[in-house]
PLY file of the C-alpha trace (Angstrom):
ply
format ascii 1.0
element vertex 109
property float x
property float y
property float z
element edge 108
property int vertex1
property int vertex2
end_header
10.86 174.34 26.19
7.53 175.53 26.14
5.59 175.34 29.08
2.77 176.83 30.57
0.19 176.29 33.77
-1.95 173.81 33.42
-3.62 173.50 36.17
-3.75 174.35 40.02
-5.35 173.59 43.53
-4.76 173.38 47.48
-1.83 170.57 47.27
-0.73 169.84 43.43
0.08 171.59 41.11
-0.22 171.00 36.83
2.73 172.89 33.87
2.48 171.96 30.60
5.72 171.39 28.95
6.11 170.33 25.00
10.64 168.98 24.88
12.19 170.99 21.63
13.60 169.10 18.89
16.53 172.50 19.01
17.27 172.49 22.80
20.83 172.79 22.41
21.92 170.33 24.56
20.73 168.02 22.14
23.82 168.78 20.06
25.61 165.95 23.05
23.77 164.04 24.58
24.20 162.12 23.00
23.73 162.52 19.05
22.10 159.96 17.45
20.30 159.10 20.02
18.83 162.50 22.30
18.25 162.38 25.66
17.38 164.85 28.21
19.87 165.24 30.79
18.60 163.89 34.53
20.04 167.27 36.09
18.08 169.00 33.08
14.91 167.00 34.02
15.71 168.24 38.16
16.30 171.22 37.29
13.41 171.59 35.82
11.35 170.67 39.07
12.80 172.47 40.74
11.52 176.72 38.73
8.24 175.39 39.64
8.56 174.29 43.54
6.78 177.48 45.53
9.13 180.11 46.14
9.30 181.25 50.37
9.96 184.90 51.42
13.59 184.32 50.80
15.08 185.31 47.54
17.98 182.82 48.28
16.50 179.13 50.18
17.61 175.93 48.71
16.39 172.82 48.34
17.79 169.16 48.38
17.29 166.27 46.27
15.83 163.22 48.79
15.51 160.91 46.33
15.28 160.81 42.91
14.84 158.17 39.67
15.09 158.58 36.52
12.55 155.54 34.71
12.22 156.15 30.99
13.62 158.56 28.78
12.93 161.67 27.48
13.59 162.47 24.19
12.18 165.64 22.31
8.88 166.26 20.68
8.04 164.55 23.87
4.73 166.54 25.46
4.88 166.92 29.12
3.76 167.90 33.02
5.96 168.54 35.47
3.20 167.20 38.38
4.45 169.10 42.00
2.57 167.58 44.95
3.16 168.81 48.54
3.91 166.01 51.43
4.11 168.55 54.11
5.68 172.27 54.32
8.85 171.60 54.28
9.21 168.68 51.94
7.15 168.24 47.78
7.38 165.04 45.30
7.80 166.29 41.74
7.36 163.85 38.67
7.99 164.96 35.06
4.98 162.50 32.93
3.45 161.82 29.46
1.93 159.17 28.00
4.53 157.37 27.45
3.80 157.08 31.47
6.64 158.68 34.36
9.75 159.56 33.43
11.12 161.41 36.46
10.79 161.26 39.90
12.19 163.17 42.67
11.61 164.55 47.03
12.88 167.68 47.19
12.82 169.53 51.08
12.91 172.57 51.81
16.34 173.53 53.56
15.89 175.33 56.68
17.82 178.89 57.37
0 1
1 2
2 3
3 4
4 5
5 6
6 7
7 8
8 9
9 10
10 11
11 12
12 13
13 14
14 15
15 16
16 17
17 18
18 19
19 20
20 21
21 22
22 23
23 24
24 25
25 26
26 27
27 28
28 29
29 30
30 31
31 32
32 33
33 34
34 35
35 36
36 37
37 38
38 39
39 40
40 41
41 42
42 43
43 44
44 45
45 46
46 47
47 48
48 49
49 50
50 51
51 52
52 53
53 54
54 55
55 56
56 57
57 58
58 59
59 60
60 61
61 62
62 63
63 64
64 65
65 66
66 67
67 68
68 69
69 70
70 71
71 72
72 73
73 74
74 75
75 76
76 77
77 78
78 79
79 80
80 81
81 82
82 83
83 84
84 85
85 86
86 87
87 88
88 89
89 90
90 91
91 92
92 93
93 94
94 95
95 96
96 97
97 98
98 99
99 100
100 101
101 102
102 103
103 104
104 105
105 106
106 107
107 108
């Protein structure tokens, strides 16, 4: 996966994403029909959430939907939208539409 910041505003960020054909995960998920696993898509979204003061902060996935397969060769964007100070909505989108979406809530420390 290659990514780079695409744009940023006060309440929304966008990161470009390219799903490379040579990712090791495709060797087993699934041979002959490679797909990016849902857990990896969530991890990519989680990595782009704003970082607070606590390096050990944790998040809860309130809901997640996986709507379209995310396959090698896809150029996509990861969008993160702030709903409030502790809730963020994230999605992975490409020309094919929305591949996945999730709502993350920051856990109280």
